[in-house]
C-alpha positions as CSV (number, residue, x, y, z in Angstrom):
1,M,103.4,95.6,101.4
2,A,103.1,96.8,105.0
3,R,101.1,94.6,107.4
4,N,99.6,94.5,110.8
5,V,97.3,92.4,112.9
6,E,94.1,94.3,114.0
7,I,90.8,94.1,115.7
8,K,87.8,96.3,115.7
9,A,85.2,96.5,118.6
10,R,82.2,98.4,119.7
11,V,82.7,100.6,122.7
12,Q,80.0,100.7,125.4
13,D,81.8,102.6,128.1
14,L,84.1,105.2,126.5
15,P,85.4,106.8,129.8
16,T,86.5,103.5,131.2
17,L,88.2,102.5,128.0
18,E,90.1,105.7,127.8
19,A,91.2,105.4,131.4
20,K,92.6,102.0,130.7
21,I,94.4,103.3,127.7
22,A,95.8,106.2,129.7
23,A,97.2,103.8,132.2
24,L,99.2,102.1,129.5
25,T,100.7,105.3,127.9
26,D,102.1,108.6,128.9
27,A,101.4,110.3,125.6
28,P,98.2,112.1,125.0
29,A,95.9,111.1,122.2
30,V,96.4,112.6,118.7
31,I,93.1,114.0,117.5
32,I,92.3,113.3,113.8
33,A,89.2,114.2,111.8
34,Q,88.9,111.7,109.0
35,D,86.6,111.6,105.9
36,D,87.1,108.3,104.0
37,T,85.6,107.7,100.6
38,F,85.7,104.1,99.4
39,F,85.9,103.1,95.8
40,D,84.9,100.0,93.9
41,C,88.0,97.7,94.0
42,S,87.9,93.9,93.4
43,A,91.4,93.3,94.7
44,G,90.7,94.6,98.3
45,R,89.6,98.0,99.6
46,L,90.6,101.3,98.2
47,K,89.8,104.5,100.1
48,L,90.8,108.1,100.0
49,R,91.2,109.6,103.4
50,R,90.8,113.4,103.5
51,L,92.5,114.9,106.5
52,S,92.2,118.5,105.4
53,P,91.7,120.3,102.1
54,D,95.3,119.8,101.1
55,V,96.3,116.6,103.0
56,G,95.1,113.2,102.2
57,E,96.1,109.5,101.9
58,L,95.1,107.0,99.3
59,I,95.0,103.6,101.1
60,F,94.7,100.2,99.6
61,Y,94.3,97.3,101.9
62,R,93.3,93.6,102.1
63,R,91.8,92.1,105.2
64,D,89.4,89.2,105.6
65,D,86.1,90.1,107.3
66,R,86.3,88.2,110.5
67,D,86.3,89.1,114.2
68,G,89.3,88.6,116.4
69,P,92.8,89.5,115.5
70,T,93.1,89.5,111.7
71,P,96.1,90.2,109.4
72,S,95.9,93.2,107.2
73,F,98.1,94.2,104.3
74,Y,98.2,97.8,103.2
75,E,99.9,100.5,101.0
76,I,99.5,104.2,101.7
77,A,100.3,107.1,99.3
78,A,100.1,110.7,100.5
79,T,98.4,113.4,98.4
80,H,98.3,117.2,98.6
81,A,95.2,117.3,96.3
82,P,92.7,114.9,97.9
83,D,89.6,116.5,96.4
84,T,91.0,116.3,92.8
85,L,92.3,112.7,93.4
86,G,88.8,111.8,94.8
87,D,87.1,113.2,91.6
88,V,89.4,111.1,89.4
89,L,88.9,107.9,91.4
90,S,85.1,108.5,91.5
91,A,85.0,108.8,87.8
92,A,87.3,105.8,87.2
93,Y,86.0,103.3,89.8
94,G,82.8,104.6,91.3
95,E,82.2,105.3,95.0
96,V,80.8,102.6,97.3
97,G,80.6,104.4,100.5
98,R,81.8,107.2,102.9
99,V,82.9,107.1,106.5
100,V,83.3,110.2,108.5
101,K,84.9,109.8,111.9
102,H,86.6,111.6,114.8
103,R,89.6,109.6,115.8
104,R,91.7,109.7,118.9
105,L,95.0,107.8,118.2
106,Y,97.1,106.4,121.1
107,L,100.5,104.8,120.5
108,L,101.3,101.9,122.8
109,G,104.7,100.7,121.7
110,R,104.4,99.4,118.2
111,S,100.6,99.2,118.5
112,R,98.2,101.9,117.5
113,V,94.9,102.1,119.4
114,H,92.2,104.1,117.7
115,V,89.1,105.3,119.6
116,D,86.6,106.3,116.9
117,R,83.3,108.2,117.0
118,V,81.9,107.2,113.6
119,Q,79.1,109.4,112.2
120,G,75.9,107.4,112.0
121,L,77.3,104.4,114.0
122,G,78.7,105.5,117.4
123,D,81.8,104.6,119.3
124,F,84.4,102.0,118.3
125,M,88.0,101.1,119.0
126,E,90.6,99.4,116.9
127,I,93.9,97.9,117.8
128,E,96.6,97.6,115.1
129,V,99.8,95.7,115.9
130,V,102.4,96.7,113.3
131,L,104.5,93.8,112.2
132,A,108.1,93.9,111.2
133,E,108.9,92.7,107.6
134,E,109.6,89.0,108.3
135,E,107.8,88.8,111.7
136,P,105.3,85.9,112.0
137,E,101.7,86.9,112.3
138,E,101.4,84.9,115.5
139,A,103.4,87.6,117.4
140,G,100.8,90.1,116.3
141,Y,98.0,87.9,117.4
142,R,99.5,87.5,120.9
143,E,100.1,91.2,121.3
144,A,96.5,92.0,120.1
145,R,95.0,89.5,122.5
146,A,97.1,90.9,125.4
147,L,96.0,94.4,124.6
148,M,92.4,93.3,124.3
149,A,92.6,91.8,127.8
150,A,94.3,94.9,129.3
151,L,91.6,97.1,127.8
152,G,88.7,94.8,128.7
153,V,87.7,94.2,125.1
154,T,85.4,91.1,125.0
155,E,84.8,88.7,122.1
156,E,81.2,89.8,122.1
157,A,82.2,93.4,121.3
158,L,84.3,92.5,118.3
159,V,83.2,93.6,114.8
160,D,83.9,91.4,111.8
161,C,83.7,94.1,109.0
162,A,84.7,97.6,108.1
163,Y,82.8,100.8,109.1
164,V,81.7,101.2,105.5
165,D,80.0,97.8,105.7
166,L,78.3,98.6,109.0
167,L,76.9,101.8,107.4
168,Q,75.7,99.7,104.4
169,Q,74.2,97.2,106.8
170,Q,72.0,100.0,108.2
171,R,70.8,100.8,104.7
172,Q,70.6,97.4,103.2
173,R,70.7,94.8,106.0
174,I,74.1,93.3,105.1
175,D,75.0,90.6,107.7
176,C,77.8,92.0,110.0
177,R,77.9,91.6,113.7
């Protein structure tokens, strides 16, 4: 199973964040519209990411809900029939939520920095440090912390749960910071 170390944080000053990211990379952002449907899954999280009518990804991942750099384990399977696959998964498992976002993806070495505008929530950013197969998680923690410092991400801005949880919090008052 692939793995990374990641953080998620609220963004208060988007232009300043993007200027700091631009100073660390020469490559422009990749713009991605994402529509994620989450399904009931007791072993972790299962989501279908629709990227277009004929391009999608089924993503299973496990990550503890905590702020700060956190290990995440994931598997991704591409699909050319995301709507049909979504219908099957909805019938089999039931939907638990949907997250629609506009993502700007920046690559900084082996790390991915996502700047997300999440429908109904606002602006966020994620850092994902991709780990090699046998690499210790500590290396990912160090790199994530270094990127947090370089980008001015404070501990107070960190979010300890998924976007789908934050959306449910708005509806049901689930405790996420």
